[in-house]
C-alpha positions in Angstrom: 94.3 97.5 84.0 95.2 95.9 87.4 92.5 93.8 88.9 92.4 92.1 92.3 89.9 89.6 93.7 88.5 90.7 97.1 85.9 88.5 98.8 84.8 87.1 95.4 84.6 90.3 93.5 87.0 91.8 91.0 88.3 95.3 92.0 90.0 97.6 89.6 92.7 100.0 90.5 95.4 102.1 89.0 99.0 102.4 90.3 101.8 104.8 89.6 105.2 103.6 88.5 107.1 102.7 91.6 110.6 104.1 91.9 113.5 103.3 94.2 112.7 106.6 96.0 109.4 105.3 97.2 108.9 105.9 101.0 105.3 104.9 101.5 102.0 104.1 99.9 99.0 106.5 99.4 95.6 105.0 98.7 93.4 107.5 96.9 89.6 107.1 97.5 87.1 108.8 95.2 83.8 110.5 96.2 80.2 109.7 95.5 79.6 108.3 92.1 83.3 108.7 91.2 86.1 106.5 90.0 89.9 106.3 90.2 90.0 108.9 87.4 89.1 111.6 89.9 92.7 111.2 91.0 94.4 110.9 87.6 96.3 114.1 87.9 97.7 113.1 91.3 98.9 109.7 90.1 100.7 111.4 87.2 101.9 114.5 89.1 103.3 113.3 92.5 106.6 111.5 92.4 108.5 109.3 94.9 105.6 107.4 96.3 103.6 104.3 95.6 100.3 105.8 94.5 97.2 103.7 94.2 93.7 104.9 93.2 90.9 102.4 93.2 87.3 102.0 91.9 85.2 101.3 95.0 82.8 98.3 94.6 80.1 99.0 92.1 82.0 101.9 90.6 83.9 102.3 87.4 85.4 98.9 86.4 84.9 97.3 89.8 82.4 94.5 90.4 80.1 94.4 93.4 77.6 96.8 94.8 78.0 100.3 96.3 77.5 100.6 100.0 75.0 102.9 101.7 77.0 103.1 105.0 80.5 104.7 105.2 81.7 102.1 107.7 81.2 99.4 105.0 83.4 101.2 102.6 86.0 101.7 105.4 86.0 97.9 106.0 86.4 97.3 102.3 89.5 99.5 102.3 90.9 97.3 105.0 90.3 94.2 102.8 91.8 96.0 99.8 95.1 96.9 101.4 95.4 93.5 103.0 95.0 91.8 99.6 97.8 94.0 98.3 100.0 93.2 101.3 100.2 96.8 102.4 100.5 97.3 106.2 101.2 101.0 106.6 99.9 103.8 104.3 98.2 107.1 103.9 94.6 107.6 102.8 93.7 110.5 100.6 90.0 110.8 100.2 87.7 113.2 98.3 84.3 114.1 99.7 82.8 110.7 100.5 86.3 109.4 100.2 87.4 111.8 102.9 84.6 110.4 105.2 85.8 106.8 104.4 89.4 107.9 105.3 88.3 109.4 108.6 86.2 106.4 109.5 89.2 104.1 108.7 91.4 106.3 110.9 89.0 105.9 113.8 88.9 102.1 113.4 92.4 101.3 112.4 94.7 104.1 113.5 97.8 102.0 113.6 97.6 101.2 109.9 97.8 104.8 108.9 100.8 107.2 108.9 98.8 110.1 107.6 95.5 111.3 106.3 94.6 113.7 103.4 91.1 115.0 103.3 89.9 116.9 100.2 86.6 118.8 100.1 85.0 116.9 102.8 83.7 117.2 106.4 83.0 115.5 109.7 79.3 115.5 108.8 78.0 115.2 105.2 74.3 115.9 105.1 72.7 115.6 101.7 69.9 117.7 100.4 66.7 115.6 100.8 65.7 116.8 97.3 68.7 115.1 95.9 67.8 111.8 97.5 64.2 112.1 96.4 65.3 112.8 92.8 67.6 109.8 92.8 65.0 107.5 94.3 62.9 108.2 91.2 65.8 107.1 89.0 66.7 110.7 87.9 70.2 112.1 87.8 70.6 115.3 90.0 72.1 117.3 87.1 71.7 120.5 89.0 74.4 119.3 91.5 77.0 119.7 88.7 76.8 123.5 88.9 77.6 123.4 92.6 80.5 121.0 92.2 82.9 123.4 90.4 84.3 126.9 90.8 82.0 129.6 89.5 84.7 130.4 86.9 84.8 126.9 85.4 84.2 126.7 81.7 80.9 125.5 80.1 82.9 122.8 78.3 83.9 121.2 81.6 80.4 121.4 83.0 79.0 119.7 79.9 81.5 116.9 80.2 80.7 116.5 83.8 77.0 116.2 83.0 77.8 113.6 80.3 79.9 111.6 82.8 77.1 111.7 85.5 74.6 110.3 83.0 76.8 107.3 82.5 76.6 106.3 86.2 73.6 104.4 87.4 71.4 106.5 89.7 71.4 103.6 92.1 75.2 104.1 92.7 74.6 107.8 93.5 71.7 107.0 95.7 73.7 104.5 97.8 76.7 106.8 98.1 74.6 109.8 99.0 72.8 107.8 101.7 76.2 106.8 103.0 77.2 110.4 103.1 73.9 111.5 104.7 74.4 109.0 107.6 78.0 110.1 108.3 78.5 112.1 111.4 81.7 112.0 113.5 81.5 115.6 114.8 82.0 114.3 118.4 84.8 111.9 117.5 87.0 113.6 114.9 89.3 115.1 117.5 90.5 111.6 118.5 92.1 111.1 115.1 95.7 111.8 116.1 97.5 111.5 112.8 99.4 113.9 110.6 96.5 115.3 108.5 96.3 117.6 105.5 92.9 119.3 104.9 92.4 120.6 101.4 89.4 122.6 100.2 88.6 124.7 97.1 87.9 128.2 98.1 84.6 128.2 96.1 83.4 124.8 97.3 79.6 125.0 97.6 79.0 121.3 98.4 81.3 121.1 101.4 82.1 124.8 102.2 85.4 126.0 103.5 83.9 126.2 107.1 83.7 122.3 107.0 87.5 122.1 106.3 88.2 124.8 108.9 86.4 122.8 111.5 88.4 119.7 110.6 91.7 121.6 110.8 90.7 123.0 114.2 89.6 119.6 115.6 92.3 117.3 114.2 95.2 117.5 116.6 97.9 117.3 113.9 96.2 119.0 111.0 97.3 121.7 108.5 94.9 123.3 106.0 95.3 124.3 102.4 92.7 126.5 100.7 92.9 126.1 96.9 92.2 129.3 94.9 89.9 129.2 91.8 88.6 125.7 92.8 85.3 124.3 93.9 84.3 120.9 95.2 86.5 119.1 92.6 89.7 120.9 93.6 92.0 118.0 92.6 90.7 118.2 89.1 90.3 121.9 88.8 93.7 122.9 90.2 95.8 119.7 90.2 99.1 121.5 90.3 98.2 123.4 93.5 96.7 120.3 95.1 99.7 118.3 94.2 102.1 120.9 95.6 100.1 120.9 98.9 100.2 117.1 99.1 104.0 117.0 98.3 104.8 119.6 101.0 102.7 117.7 103.5 104.4 114.4 102.7 107.9 116.0 103.0 107.3 118.0 106.2 104.8 116.0 108.2 104.9 112.4 107.0 108.5 111.7 106.3 109.4 113.1 109.7 107.1 110.6 111.4 109.0 107.8 113.1 106.1 105.4 112.1 107.1 105.6 108.5 109.0 102.6 107.1 110.4 102.6 103.6 108.7 100.1 101.3 
């Protein structure tokens, strides 16, 4: 269980086994209320890279408090990679994590050699009812049904509900406030990095049109629509997501002259 002290708080992360074939580092950033486990299938299924998935402050096994502004999370990622002595890397972000990745790319473009955005958007408005429910200390259980493909099993949905109930509502409230305040519609086209946009074809939280907009606006973007997947594409169809990521790394990132072997 790797832990690192950042600005006085203990931050938990998981790292794949590093091999001699490693070309670069990918930092995986989870979405609202999530943990590194949202990326477990990627850490175990993608080879040849230094893969790191962290628990953001106040999430999972990490100390600290969640942020209610995306920029604050972006600044934290900067502190995290600095503490690990990583100077060039790729950010892979899911939903809120995608927003964090894009905000980081706008602020520190020279630190990145690529960007992977999964089930996210340039603007992430949150249903006011969800914020109101959370403000009363109640978990928005109904959101679970909109987070997965319509074909997902009841067993998975039940497990997701159980996992949601373990997470303090205050964490969700801060994260969703951060998402609700995120809007880079007028700036996203300035992110001039190799980018992969991934979206589940049945995503009801951040519909495919959000990803299509990103793919159109980002100058170096490719898009991958994942069949039989909803908002949690990397958990629902990990093999397809991993294949898309691997292809992106091999065709877009490794060909980038900015990439330096670790």
